[in-house]
C-alpha positions as CSV (number, residue, x, y, z in Angstrom):
1,X,-9.9,20.1,-9.7
2,X,-13.2,22.5,-10.3
3,X,-16.3,21.6,-12.6
4,X,-19.0,23.1,-13.9
5,X,-21.8,20.9,-13.4
6,X,-24.9,20.1,-16.5
7,X,-27.5,18.2,-17.9
8,X,-27.5,15.9,-20.7
9,X,-29.4,17.4,-23.1
10,X,-26.9,20.5,-23.0
11,X,-24.1,18.5,-24.5
12,X,-24.9,19.0,-27.6
13,X,-25.1,22.6,-28.1
14,X,-21.9,23.1,-25.7
15,X,-20.1,21.0,-27.9
16,X,-21.7,22.5,-31.1
17,X,-19.7,25.7,-30.2
18,X,-16.7,24.2,-28.9
19,X,-16.7,26.2,-25.6
20,X,-18.8,26.3,-21.8
21,X,-20.4,30.1,-22.9
22,X,-21.4,33.0,-19.9
23,X,-24.7,32.4,-18.5
24,X,-26.0,35.4,-20.4
25,X,-24.9,34.3,-23.8
26,X,-27.4,31.5,-23.4
27,X,-30.0,34.0,-22.5
28,X,-31.2,33.4,-19.4
29,X,-33.0,36.4,-18.9
30,X,-32.9,36.4,-15.1
31,X,-29.0,36.5,-15.5
32,X,-27.7,40.2,-13.9
33,X,-24.5,41.3,-15.9
34,X,-23.0,41.2,-12.6
35,X,-23.3,37.1,-12.5
36,X,-22.5,36.6,-16.3
37,X,-19.5,33.6,-15.6
38,X,-19.3,30.1,-16.1
39,X,-19.8,29.0,-12.4
40,X,-17.8,25.7,-11.3
41,X,-17.4,23.8,-7.5
42,X,-14.7,22.0,-6.4
43,X,-17.8,19.9,-4.7
44,X,-18.2,16.2,-5.7
45,X,-21.8,16.3,-6.4
46,X,-24.0,18.4,-8.3
47,X,-24.8,21.4,-6.9
48,X,-28.3,22.0,-5.5
49,X,-28.8,24.8,-7.0
50,X,-27.5,23.9,-10.3
51,X,-30.9,21.9,-10.0
52,X,-33.7,21.7,-13.1
53,X,-37.0,21.7,-11.1
54,X,-38.8,19.2,-13.0
55,X,-42.2,18.3,-12.2
56,X,-42.6,15.2,-10.0
57,X,-39.7,14.4,-9.1
58,X,-39.2,16.9,-5.2
59,X,-36.4,16.7,-4.0
60,X,-35.2,18.8,-7.4
61,X,-37.3,21.7,-5.9
62,X,-34.8,23.8,-4.2
63,X,-37.4,25.8,-2.6
64,X,-37.6,22.1,-0.1
65,X,-34.7,21.9,0.1
66,X,-34.4,24.7,1.9
67,X,-37.0,24.1,4.5
68,X,-35.9,20.6,5.0
69,X,-32.8,19.4,6.5
70,X,-30.7,16.9,4.7
71,X,-33.6,15.6,1.7
72,X,-31.6,13.0,-0.3
73,X,-31.8,14.1,-4.4
74,X,-33.1,11.3,-6.0
75,X,-30.3,11.8,-8.8
76,X,-31.2,8.4,-10.6
77,X,-34.5,10.1,-11.4
78,X,-33.4,13.5,-12.8
79,X,-30.6,11.9,-15.1
80,X,-33.6,9.7,-16.8
81,X,-35.3,13.4,-17.3
82,X,-32.2,15.1,-18.5
83,X,-30.4,12.4,-21.0
84,X,-27.5,11.9,-17.6
85,X,-26.1,14.7,-15.0
86,X,-22.4,15.9,-15.9
87,X,-19.6,17.5,-14.9
88,X,-16.4,19.1,-17.0
89,X,-13.5,19.5,-14.8
90,X,-11.1,21.5,-15.2
91,X,-7.1,22.1,-13.1
92,X,-7.8,24.7,-10.2
93,X,-4.6,25.6,-11.7
94,X,-5.6,27.0,-15.0
95,X,-5.6,30.4,-15.5
96,X,-8.9,31.0,-16.6
97,X,-11.0,30.4,-13.5
98,X,-11.1,31.8,-10.8
99,X,-11.9,30.9,-6.8
100,X,-15.0,33.1,-5.9
101,X,-15.2,33.6,-2.6
102,X,-11.7,35.8,-2.9
103,X,-13.1,37.9,-6.1
104,X,-13.1,41.4,-6.8
105,X,-16.5,40.8,-8.9
106,X,-17.8,39.0,-5.6
107,X,-16.3,41.7,-3.5
108,X,-18.5,44.3,-5.9
109,X,-22.2,41.6,-4.8
110,X,-21.1,42.2,-1.2
111,X,-23.9,45.6,-0.5
112,X,-26.7,42.8,-3.3
113,X,-29.8,41.8,-0.6
114,X,-30.6,40.0,-3.1
115,X,-26.9,38.4,-3.5
116,X,-26.6,37.8,-0.1
117,X,-29.6,36.3,0.3
118,X,-29.1,33.5,-2.6
119,X,-25.1,33.2,-1.5
120,X,-27.3,32.0,2.1
121,X,-29.7,30.3,0.0
122,X,-26.5,28.2,-1.3
123,X,-24.8,27.8,1.8
124,X,-28.0,26.8,3.7
125,X,-28.5,23.2,1.3
126,X,-25.1,22.7,1.1
127,X,-23.1,24.6,-1.9
128,X,-20.8,26.4,0.3
129,X,-20.0,29.0,-2.0
130,X,-16.2,28.9,-0.7
131,X,-16.1,26.6,-3.3
132,X,-17.5,28.2,-5.5
133,X,-15.1,29.4,-9.5
134,X,-16.3,31.3,-12.3
135,X,-14.5,31.9,-15.8
136,X,-15.3,35.7,-16.4
137,X,-15.6,34.8,-20.1
138,X,-16.8,31.2,-22.3
139,X,-14.4,28.2,-21.1
140,X,-13.2,26.5,-24.0
141,X,-12.5,22.6,-24.6
142,X,-9.8,21.9,-24.3
143,X,-7.5,20.7,-21.2
144,X,-9.8,19.2,-19.4
145,X,-12.3,16.2,-18.3
146,X,-16.3,15.3,-19.1
147,X,-17.6,12.1,-16.0
148,X,-21.3,11.4,-16.5
149,X,-22.8,10.0,-13.6
150,X,-23.8,6.9,-12.9
151,X,-25.6,5.2,-10.6
152,X,-24.0,7.2,-7.9
153,X,-20.7,7.5,-8.9
154,X,-19.1,9.6,-11.5
155,X,-17.5,7.6,-14.6
156,X,-15.0,9.0,-16.5
157,X,-16.0,9.1,-20.3
158,X,-13.5,11.9,-21.9
159,X,-9.9,13.4,-20.3
160,X,-8.5,15.6,-23.2
161,X,-5.5,16.6,-20.8
162,X,-4.2,12.9,-20.2
163,X,-5.3,11.2,-23.7
164,X,-2.9,13.5,-26.3
165,X,-4.7,13.8,-29.5
166,X,-6.7,10.8,-29.1
167,X,-10.2,11.5,-30.9
168,X,-12.7,11.5,-28.7
169,X,-15.6,12.3,-31.5
170,X,-17.8,8.5,-30.5
171,X,-18.3,9.7,-27.4
172,X,-19.0,13.2,-27.9
173,X,-21.6,12.0,-31.1
174,X,-23.1,9.1,-28.2
175,X,-23.6,12.6,-26.3
176,X,-25.0,14.3,-28.5
177,X,-27.4,11.6,-30.5
178,X,-28.3,10.9,-27.3
179,X,-29.4,14.9,-26.4
180,X,-31.3,15.2,-30.1
181,X,-33.5,12.2,-29.0
182,X,-34.0,13.8,-25.6
183,X,-35.2,16.8,-27.6
184,X,-37.3,15.8,-29.9
185,X,-38.7,14.2,-27.0
186,X,-39.3,17.2,-25.8
187,X,-40.0,19.4,-29.1
188,X,-36.4,21.6,-28.7
189,X,-34.2,22.8,-30.9
190,X,-29.9,23.2,-30.4
191,X,-31.4,26.9,-29.8
192,X,-33.6,25.9,-27.2
193,X,-30.3,23.9,-26.0
194,X,-28.8,27.3,-25.6
195,X,-30.8,29.0,-23.7
196,X,-30.1,26.0,-20.6
197,X,-26.7,24.9,-21.7
C-alpha cells in the first residue's frame, strides 16, 4: 500500500471534488510545475515533511526536526488542531502511481540544487525519499481506503476496494461536517481548503 497523508480540515474539499488534486491545482504558490503531483509514500507514519507548522506545537515544525535528531512528533496535539490526521491508501500496483525514486520526473530534477536539498532534508528527518510515490494527475476516489489516526493507531474508516458498493455517505458526511466546524472556528471557506488539501 501507498498513502497520501492529509489533515481532517481538507477532507471536505477532497470529497466534494471527488479526487485528490495535484499540488498546483490546490493553489500552492511555491509549487514548481515540475513537482506538481499528488505525493504519496509507502511509509506507515505521517511524513514530517507533510506536517502543518502549528504555532504552540513545536514538534510540528520541520526545521526543529532537522536540527534535533529523534524528536518525537506530538500527533495527538496536531490531530486536535487539524480536525484529525488521515491517509488515503492505494495499491502500489495501481497504474495511476509511479515510484518517485525511479521516475523520469525525478531524473529531470537531479541537477536542481534546491530540489536536492529538499530531498536531503526529507531523508534527514526520516521521510526516506526512496519510499515516495507520485501521481502526475489528479487521483479519483476509487479503489482506496481512508484511515484516521486514533490514539497512535491507524483505524480504517472507508475501504472502497473491499466494501463493493457499500454506502459510505454517512462516514463522509461526518468527516465533512467536522471540517465545516473547523472552518467556522478558524474563519475559512471551502475555497481555502482547496488550497491546502
